[in-house]
MARLONU-347330 format. One record per residue (C-alpha): x, y, z; residue number from 1. Coordinates in steps of 0.2 Angstrom, whole numbers, plus 5000, padded with zeros to 4 digits. Layout:
% residues N
((X; Y; Z); NUM) ...
***
This chain:
% residues 212
((5030; 5304; 5016); 1) ((5017; 5293; 5025); 2) ((5018; 5295; 5044); 3) ((5022; 5281; 5056); 4) ((5004; 5282; 5062); 5) ((4998; 5279; 5044); 6) ((5009; 5265; 5041); 7) ((5004; 5257; 5057); 8) ((4986; 5257; 5052); 9) ((4990; 5250; 5035); 10) ((4999; 5236; 5044); 11) ((4984; 5232; 5055); 12) ((4972; 5232; 5040); 13) ((4984; 5222; 5029); 14) ((4980; 5204; 5023); 15) ((4995; 5198; 5034); 16) ((4986; 5204; 5050); 17) ((4979; 5188; 5059); 18) ((4961; 5192; 5059); 19) ((4956; 5176; 5049); 20) ((4947; 5187; 5037); 21) ((4950; 5174; 5023); 22) ((4938; 5162; 5031); 23) ((4923; 5174; 5030); 24) ((4914; 5178; 5014); 25) ((4900; 5189; 5021); 26) ((4887; 5179; 5012); 27) ((4897; 5180; 4995); 28) ((4899; 5161; 4994); 29) ((4880; 5159; 4995); 30) ((4876; 5172; 4981); 31) ((4890; 5164; 4970); 32) ((4882; 5147; 4972); 33) ((4865; 5154; 4967); 34) ((4873; 5163; 4952); 35) ((4868; 5181; 4957); 36) ((4887; 5184; 4957); 37) ((4895; 5176; 4942); 38) ((4907; 5188; 4934); 39) ((4916; 5204; 4936); 40) ((4901; 5215; 4932); 41) ((4889; 5206; 4945); 42) ((4903; 5206; 4958); 43) ((4906; 5225; 4956); 44) ((4887; 5229; 4957); 45) ((4886; 5218; 4973); 46) ((4900; 5226; 4982); 47) ((4896; 5243; 4977); 48) ((4878; 5241; 4984); 49) ((4886; 5233; 5000); 50) ((4897; 5248; 5002); 51) ((4884; 5261; 4999); 52) ((4869; 5254; 5007); 53) ((4874; 5239; 5017); 54) ((4888; 5234; 5029); 55) ((4900; 5247; 5022); 56) ((4890; 5262; 5026); 57) ((4883; 5255; 5042); 58) ((4901; 5251; 5049); 59) ((4908; 5268; 5042); 60) ((4895; 5277; 5053); 61) ((4899; 5267; 5068); 62) ((4917; 5269; 5066); 63) ((4916; 5288; 5064); 64) ((4906; 5289; 5080); 65) ((4918; 5278; 5089); 66) ((4933; 5288; 5083); 67) ((4925; 5304; 5090); 68) ((4933; 5312; 5106); 69) ((4923; 5306; 5121); 70) ((4914; 5292; 5112); 71) ((4904; 5279; 5122); 72) ((4913; 5264; 5115); 73) ((4903; 5252; 5126); 74) ((4886; 5259; 5119); 75) ((4892; 5259; 5101); 76) ((4898; 5241; 5103); 77) ((4881; 5236; 5110); 78) ((4873; 5245; 5095); 79) ((4885; 5236; 5083); 80) ((4880; 5219; 5090); 81) ((4861; 5223; 5089); 82) ((4863; 5228; 5070); 83) ((4870; 5211; 5065); 84) ((4856; 5203; 5055); 85) ((4860; 5185; 5059); 86) ((4871; 5173; 5069); 87) ((4884; 5171; 5055); 88) ((4886; 5190; 5053); 89) ((4888; 5192; 5072); 90) ((4901; 5178; 5072); 91) ((4910; 5185; 5058); 92) ((4912; 5203; 5066); 93) ((4915; 5196; 5084); 94) ((4928; 5184; 5080); 95) ((4938; 5195; 5068); 96) ((4936; 5209; 5080); 97) ((4943; 5199; 5095); 98) ((4957; 5193; 5084); 99) ((4961; 5211; 5079); 100) ((4961; 5217; 5097); 101) ((4971; 5203; 5104); 102) ((4985; 5206; 5091); 103) ((4985; 5224; 5093); 104) ((4986; 5223; 5112); 105) ((5000; 5210; 5110); 106) ((5011; 5222; 5100); 107) ((5006; 5238; 5108); 108) ((5004; 5233; 5127); 109) ((4987; 5242; 5127); 110) ((4972; 5234; 5135); 111) ((4960; 5231; 5121); 112) ((4945; 5221; 5125); 113) ((4937; 5210; 5111); 114) ((4923; 5219; 5102); 115) ((4915; 5218; 5085); 116) ((4927; 5222; 5071); 117) ((4922; 5240; 5066); 118) ((4922; 5245; 5085); 119) ((4938; 5236; 5088); 120) ((4947; 5245; 5074); 121) ((4941; 5262; 5079); 122) ((4946; 5259; 5097); 123) ((4963; 5254; 5093); 124) ((4966; 5267; 5079); 125) ((4959; 5282; 5089); 126) ((4976; 5286; 5098); 127) ((4985; 5286; 5081); 128) ((4977; 5303; 5078); 129) ((4973; 5300; 5060); 130) ((4958; 5309; 5051); 131) ((4942; 5298; 5054); 132) ((4939; 5298; 5035); 133) ((4956; 5290; 5031); 134) ((4953; 5277; 5045); 135) ((4936; 5272; 5038); 136) ((4942; 5272; 5020); 137) ((4957; 5260; 5024); 138) ((4945; 5249; 5034); 139) ((4933; 5248; 5019); 140) ((4948; 5244; 5007); 141) ((4952; 5229; 5018); 142) ((4934; 5224; 5018); 143) ((4932; 5225; 4999); 144) ((4949; 5218; 4996); 145) ((4945; 5202; 5006); 146) ((4929; 5200; 4996); 147) ((4937; 5202; 4979); 148) ((4950; 5190; 4984); 149) ((4937; 5177; 4988); 150) ((4928; 5180; 4972); 151) ((4944; 5178; 4962); 152) ((4946; 5161; 4969); 153) ((4928; 5155; 4971); 154) ((4918; 5162; 4955); 155) ((4932; 5160; 4949); 156) ((4938; 5177; 4941); 157) ((4954; 5180; 4933); 158) ((4967; 5191; 4943); 159) ((4965; 5205; 4931); 160) ((4946; 5205; 4931); 161) ((4945; 5204; 4950); 162) ((4958; 5218; 4953); 163) ((4949; 5228; 4940); 164) ((4934; 5227; 4951); 165) ((4944; 5233; 4966); 166) ((4952; 5247; 4956); 167) ((4935; 5254; 4950); 168) ((4928; 5253; 4968); 169) ((4943; 5262; 4976); 170) ((4937; 5280; 4972); 171) ((4921; 5276; 4982); 172) ((4930; 5272; 4998); 173) ((4936; 5290; 5003); 174) ((4920; 5297; 4997); 175) ((4911; 5286; 5010); 176) ((4924; 5290; 5023); 177) ((4921; 5308; 5021); 178) ((4902; 5307; 5022); 179) ((4903; 5295; 5037); 180) ((4914; 5306; 5047); 181) ((4900; 5319; 5048); 182) ((4885; 5307; 5049); 183) ((4875; 5306; 5065); 184) ((4869; 5289; 5071); 185) ((4852; 5294; 5064); 186) ((4860; 5291; 5047); 187) ((4863; 5272; 5051); 188) ((4854; 5261; 5039); 189) ((4855; 5245; 5029); 190) ((4845; 5242; 5014); 191) ((4854; 5227; 5006); 192) ((4841; 5214; 5010); 193) ((4848; 5201; 4998); 194) ((4865; 5201; 5006); 195) ((4856; 5198; 5023); 196) ((4846; 5184; 5016); 197) ((4862; 5177; 5008); 198) ((4869; 5176; 5026); 199) ((4854; 5168; 5033); 200) ((4854; 5155; 5019); 201) ((4872; 5151; 5021); 202) ((4869; 5147; 5039); 203) ((4861; 5131; 5034); 204) ((4872; 5127; 5019); 205) ((4878; 5109; 5021); 206) ((4894; 5111; 5010); 207) ((4904; 5127; 5013); 208) ((4921; 5133; 5010); 209) ((4919; 5149; 5021); 210) ((4912; 5151; 5038); 211) ((4900; 5165; 5033); 212) 
***
């Protein structure tokens, strides 16, 4: 049976939690407009690279460090801010993180300051005592699910095609969580330059559906 702590984390990372994630496409709107993502195959490739080599891996390592006993949360928050490649991505992480921390604080009576999203989730989740690999995998599932949902609406993909992409990516998430929980900060890295450039381009997009 799932524990109360596990169910709590599922609640916090569910689409119903008011972080406003639906408003942020993480640059996906731009690459859909450019035609780089136009079907389930290109979406799966895009998201797989983001998870392995981009935001997914980078935030997994940051979360693992923040979940470790005695973690310097303020220093990790400063690093998380510094690693954002552009203003839109910083806005996305800060605003979702602030909304997440504010809601968790309201329902738990804990003092949780606004932080970027991966650090906010790690700081809130640490007292749950769950394995860091599990926390990271659930965080990545929420991240990936949001982007798949956006692609279903905006490519557009059919529900079956979109959720097929998500189903094929799910086995990757615990693998990344397991790797990240033992990774030092020296293993931080981001080589998804196309995703970063998409975020830059989206900043000047005149007609947009999503904030990033």
